N, C-alpha and C positions, 0 to 999 in steps of 0.2 A: 398664456407666460407660464400659473400653473400648470395643467395636460405636460407640457417641454417638461419639468420639473422632479414631476412624480414620475412617470417614462425617466428620466437620467437616472434619480434615489430607488428605480429599480432595478440599474442595470447597471448602475453602479456599486461597486462591494470593496470594501478597505484591500480583499486580498491583492485589489491593485497594486496597494500600492511599497505589495513588494518583488522583485525581484524574478523570477520565473526557477530558477536558480530552490531560494527558500519559496514559492510555494512547491511544488517535488518533491522537498524534504517534506512539509510538510500531510500532505498528501499520504506521502512514505510512512510516517509518522504513523498518522491517524488508524493507517491498515493494520501498521508490525499494536495497536497500540491491548489487542487484550491475547493474551497469555493463547488462550484457543486456533487464537490464525500463525500466533509460531510457531506451535507446537506442526497445526499444516501443513506449513513451512518445510519445516525435520526429516516430517516424515514422507513428504511429497522429493523431497530431496534422496533419499531413502532408497528411494526403490523406483525415480524415474519417470511413474504415473503408476496413473488405484480412480479404482473407480469411486462414486464419491460414498457408497454401501462400503467400499474396501475401512476408506477413513472414517467410517462415524462404527468402527471394532475398533479401531484405536485411539480416537477420540473418546474423557468421555462426556458427551454431550447427545444431545434426540438427536436425531434427523436432518430434522428442524433446522436447529438450530444451528450446525455440521451445515446445513445448504446455505444457509444468512449470512456464517462467516465467508467460503468460499465464494459466493457473492461479490465477500468484503472485498478479493481478493484479488480475485477477475477485473472487477473493475478498476482496482489503478494497472495492472495488466502483468500482475507479477506471477498469478496459472491463467495453464487456459486453456479448455474442456470442447471433449472434439465429441461429441452423438456418436453413443454405438448403438443402438439402438431403443431402449428405456432406458438403458444408462448416459450414465456422464465419464468420459474419463480426463481424468488434471493428470496435468504436467508443471512445473514450477518452463516460466515463457524465459530464458539463461536471458535473451540483448534487454528482457526491462531490468532482470535483475539485478548483470550484471554492472549498466544504463544506473540503477539507483546504485549499488554496491560505490563508484567511482565516484556517486556521486555525494556524495557520503567520505567515503575516505579523506577528499576533498575541507565539504565544511569537515568535520573533527582535527583534522592535523588545521586547520586557521583558526580555528575553537581552545583546543590544547597549544599552539603552540605560543599566543601569547603577544603574536607581532604589532606592532599598532595597537594597544592600549596603552593605559596607566595605570600600574601594576595599585591594586588600591590596599590591595594587604601586604 
């Protein structure tokens, strides 16, 4: 009995209490929670694709730090990287960017409209 409880407690997460849209919004917000990541996305939106070394020239951080931020953005799918020799060529993943944009638009519209809630102030 204790073993099965332990396994359940290891696999259960409080995130499971929330719907998939809330979880996706939270993942996006976490990915955008550092200004360097926002700057990387803006830079990639202007140049279509870019080598990681070129991004380092634009972002005032070390190559290692920029690489870590690129990995966080790649983890949620906002960017994709294609290996070109010894370098990685990064670009925005517009399908995922647009999916997140639509999700955020619905979310902000529902929160800002104040429908279905009592006004507290």
